[in-house]
Phi, psi and omega in degrees: 000146179242123179271148183277153178285132182242333179203177181289350180265357183239162179220168176282137183240123172269109180265086186281120182232023179256020175275096190269070178289143176265149178292140177239108187294146172268123185256334180198163181204163177205139183250136177256112182290323183295318182266347185057049179233145179247123175258128178226149181243142179253170187290349176265011178088001179283137175247125178249138177247113182261137173270115186252014184295324178231234173290126187296141172207156180283121182267317180217157179224134174252113186292144176267213180180174180293123180084000179274133179230147173233115185260345180197149178229149178205139175259140170232091189069237178262008180264133182249131179239150175219159177231160183216169177288350175283357178080031182241138169261120186244130169257132184263136178274108180253026181299145179297151173099349179210165180290151180301141179212171181287124177273315175201150180229130183236128175280128182267162178276129177112024176064228187300138177262132185248334185211157181211146175204151178242137180296159184297328177275003174060034177253343180232148176227134182239141179230126176261141189235172180296324184280003179087014178262145173245112180269126180246130180236150177257136181252097180226142173052043177061028179232164175243113185244132178296131181255297179190169171245129179284168182306139181289140175242164177280131180088167185280156174268113186274322183212157180207156180200130176285151170281181187286342179269339184084000180273341182233150179232132179255131180233154176239140181210203180287120172068007185205152169242127183243148173247122183250142171270110185294333185290324179246353175081013183254160176280131178268313180223147171232115182254122180278141181269337186083172182228148172280328178228127186297340180267355183239120182288155177262125179261125176274110187275332185206144175223152171215154186238131178272171185294330179271018179067028169276130184253135178238134180227153173236137187229183185285350176276352186085017181256142171256120182252140177242126183238156169268110185291336181281321182262342181073036182240157179276128178262316183217155179220113184243128173274104187265319188214164176271359181227183186298144170256110186272333187215143177228133180226155185239136179289160181295330178282353176062028178238000180229134176247132176254130183230136179207164181188227183297319173292130185283045178233146176252117181259140182250130176243127184249142181272124182228166179292144177295142181298333182282352177071027180270008180087353179280150180240143178230162179262132175235151180287126183267294179201180187237139174250133182237159179162330177276159179251342183224192185306139175260122187259335187211147176226143175217146187233139169215117181060234177266002181266138176239125179254127182225149178205158182195210186296330181286352178080357182281137169263115182250130178244119180236153176209159180205167343259154001288162183290124176237131182230126177233136183239133181241127187286156181276060180280160175284158181303141180285146357276127180264345177227156179208142185254132170260090191293327185294327182242012175058048175243153177230133179262128179245126181261133174244186185298313184227018175203166180238151174230144175240126181239153174263150179259156180293147175297159181300137176080003180245159181283173182292350178293333178270000180216201180066042181247137177283125183249347184200143171224132181236124179257139182289156180293130180059022179057033176291154177292134180275120180281317183209158178203154180204153175232140180290150179304331177274000177075005186273334185239137176228133178229141173215156183225140171246191179296333189244336186221164168235135177240129174249126185237142173257126184242110177267095187276128176255103185295327182283327181221082185302335181295328181272010174292153185241135177240123183229135176281132177276113185263331182273059180271156178298166183298329183291349177283352185286335180268153180281162179224156181258355179206143180209144172199152180266160173283159182301333179272005175066008181256000179232150181220132176251129175239127184262114184294128183281351181259007180180187183268044182252135175245115180271129181248128180238152176230153180251138182273003181296134181261339178208179184289341183272338182281150183291305178080146177236144180263130180239144176277118185261325186198145170252101183284120180276077181287342181296345178291331183242343180244111184278342182241178179290142179284121179246355176221141178206156180204146177241136181291157182296334179276002179064019185260332187240139173237126181245129179234140177229138180247175183282359174263014175072019174272136178232120186235138177253123175256147184230141172238104189293323176229167184295336181258358183278167177277152173284130179228151178293129179265312184200149170250124182290156175305131185280132176266168186286341181227164184285146177286160179244347179200143176221158177198144176257133181287129180299134179076003182230170174252040181254137180239124175261134183227135177240149183235162183297336177273014178070022168283137181222132175218157174241123186239131176268105185278359172268325177267353179058049180206155176281133176267322182209140179206135179194172168251122178294127187258112179289340179289326183269346177224106182291346179291336182283125176275107191296328184262013175241135181283163169283109187257359179205140178225133170222140177276141174284115183292349182272344183222146184277342185234036178233130181234139174256129186243146172253116182230098182063240180261015183244144168255120185244148175246126181240127176239138182230164178072220183294325178296325177293320178296318179294320179295318180294321179293322178297320179294321178295321178295320180294326179290327180274344181234089184301333182294331181260005184288126177268177177297119187289148172281132184286145174056043177288153181209149176232155179203150176219128177238162183271141178208170182255090179077011181244135176294128183233347181280142181208161173235129183242125180237152170270118178281313183195149172262123184232094181301144179058039181284133182261313183201163174228152178202154180264138181237111183072210182257350185216024181227132177244131180254122177243116183261124180241149174283138180294122183296324183291319183293336182276355180233335187289338180266001178280151174292168180297137179284159179292130179243135182243120181286129179248159182298127178084358181228155177259000000 
């Protein structure tokens, strides 16, 4: 929908809601306390690494593929391991400077691998398999060494967990929980779970071990069982749910158990003193956390924070007390959308295909626009790592793990059906390798491809002089960005004058490259002062040499890299502006082309307008006048906030307003001088492909 312009303070808004993303279920997760990072795997084999030190954001992504499965994840220090139904134990290379890749892959004994765990001292790793084998490996000197295989059992090993000493391993399988002595490979105790139906076996889906060797399990009957690991006896039996319990997690204080499964609720059981006063402690149900709509598959705990995920694809982070709940949508890695402003087209990236849609003309409703004009499917349905469309809409590039494709798109706005799409085959040699990031210059004659195997940025130019000429792409330069950027570039921007390229990596380095003339080489101009954490959004102001940068702790600054000075710097205060979602990062920045000191921010599901300096003072004065003069009062902006902090010669005063709340917002971008495009994921497409949710019949209700 496009809203009409009503005053100089408003603009036309394209509310794009035809981005039909499909839900991608979260199947497993693991938290690294040392790095404060959460690794989670989705049902398409994709592994996402989230930085949870401040407001959570996706730091790196390992692309999946057709038929790829990840059944378990585990951290050993800074080393990440995964297992799959293909029967492989994979260690991922997360070294700085390149995209994650397989460091080593080991085939385990017993076919498909179902569970994995690392001992608390991080010296042993265990993998449970379909054939009933438990493979134990030693982790020494950055290597994985085979240690032993424990005695074979009947049936598959569904879950496993080391005790706090690492000498014993607890496993769950059909109808039993076993305690293994890792040193000799024999079973010490076998605890039977019992059955609800004598003809149907009980599957133990999850186990965890407390420091005093108390074992907690969740099974397919919906029961949580508590065992004494030393004696092999049942201590408690709790009926938690009418359906399967898939995951059990333990708080760091070891006094709270989190249980979840098919019912989309997380139940908390707290350990308290026995009423009889004999010094014994029992678990009682404390309260329930809600937020998911379907089965919950995984739980992870750090401090007071609980991370949960399941079939709905949502990552939910809760903490107490007081209870705080934040939900993060299952979006594709950024940038997932891109705007071709010159021809009013928008590129939407999906897992294995691309779509190009047209936008409505200015001042008209979405009935005259919002039409799909093109769909491109990747070769062999491979996962698309990156994609980009030129501002003039003529060039489209996408990359998978194995190939890069450059396409020429001759768009016919009057008759989109007669538009022509042609693959460019005479590409330079450097197009043969895949890239993890790509974008065109604003004049559509330059292309940057970021090499996934190192810190190299390949720059190409097109010789086309007009829209009718074919044009050839030539490789002009391999920019050695690794000299100044130690990690992978996850944010980049090109100035409107095509002269400056800004790159930011996950190690918080921000570098400005400059090309003085169209035929000159790109050279490093300046490295910005390094902040303690990585940025989450950057933008260059059109017609200026100003760079806006936002960080997960809500620090925001504007830096003039030509004058080598800060123009504006502050911490966005959620206390003074309720519109700011404190636990969501600023994931998008665009400058208002009509004003020099106004920035539009994307914060979770909110579009915010920030004005600083003199414009903030004028805005604040206007609001005060409107409050004292009801006759001149306009429609108020909701949740407005002002703040002023002290600085040394740097503008710090600002006014923050909520422009609009846009649920499931993916990106924002400016189109022309008076149009803002907000792309949202279609709510219906994210739920209609999910299986039926668990329904519980209540008295008096169906």
